[in-house]
C-alpha positions, 0 to 999 in steps of 0.5 A: 500500500505504501507504494500506491500512496507514494505514487499518488503523491508523485502524481499529485505534484505533477497535477499541481504543476499542470493546474498552474500551467496547463490549458483549461480549455475543452477538448473534442472528446467526451467521457463515458457519460457524455460529458465534454472532457477538459484538456486538464482531465485528459492530461491528469488521467494520463499522468496517473495511468503512467505512474500507476503502470509502474507499480507491481502491486496494482492489478488493474485501474479504471478512470472516470475518464475512460470507458473500460478497466485497464489491466496492468499486472496479473500478479498485482493485489489491488484495483484502483478506481479514480477520478483524476481531476474532479471539478476541473471546470472550476480551475479557470475561475481559480476554485479548489478541485481534487483527485479521488482514489478508491482502492479495492481488492478482488472486484470493483464494488462497495464491499471490496473497497479497503482504502481511499485517498483524495487530494485537494488542490487549493491555496494549499495541496492536501492529501487525505488517506482513509486506511485501517479505520483511520483518516489522516491528512497530509500537506504538500510542504517544500515538495513533500507530503507531511503529516498534519493531523488525524480527522474525526467528525463530531456527532453533529455539525453546522454546515449544509452543502446541498447539491444537484438541480433544485427544481428537480428535487422531491418535495420532501427533500426540499422540505428537509433541506429548508428545515436544516437551514432553518435550524441554523446550518450554514450554506457551504457549496462550491460545486466541487465535491472534493473541497466541499466534503473536505470542508465538512470533515475539517470543520467537524461535521454537517451534511453534503447531499446529492440526491436522486432527482426527477432528471437523474433518479440514480443521482449524478455522482459515480459510485466507484470513483467518487461515492464509495471512496468518500463513503469509506473516508466518512465512516472511518472518520466516525461519520456516515454515508447513505443513499437515503435508505441504506449505507452507501457501502451496501449499494450494488454495482452493476457497471463501472460507471454506475451512479447513486444518490448519496449523503455524507455527514456526521451522525446526527445529520445522517440519521435525520436524512434516514428518518425523512427518506424512510418516511417518504421515499418510494 
């Protein structure tokens, strides 16, 4: 596992340089879900694949930017699903973005995720590793990632980050979000999954939601590359992650690019969502 973490560190340093100097324009390509790829997405993906290909312990990888699983080493132990540059459309307005990695064994599904890593590229570059039931944060200082702190969520938070298209929300979901704000929670939503979830973790708790909607009943966020890695992180940090009715890490995967509704937060907020959804969702 240490070689994989080191590979992610190396890739992150290169991606940091790419963000600072690279072309933020659109390419002529689309990814598997029909989104136009930015040139930064493609270049970041190429950096990560190049570095992972040199690691003997990695059996196969799959990227959000690619159609299929890429086999690397027959004798490898680990499978890695990654989003090379989540929120890349925010780069040209100078907001924080990130990379997300889910590390699996045997098969790409929620039951087999054993570790996750995400990296925030903002005013500072920070890496958060969820492994062995701990969540540890590192910061890029003088060209090396240095340990900063362990991360644990409080039982109840103060932040609310409601995602997706609001006019497509179910009425009971809108009522729940309004009630949360009426209870004094503060809005924190940049449109970048990595910085928004990172903020909730570092500020002690709250709720990030991206529900199923009338236009996207199964949500927008991808299971293997985004949802499962953060679900593991939040559970290891004493919080929770659900799809509205059950743990995210019990959601079935039928295709590598499957999506799912998702809610991440501290336990009081997660229990609040469960109560609302069990009483209303069908």
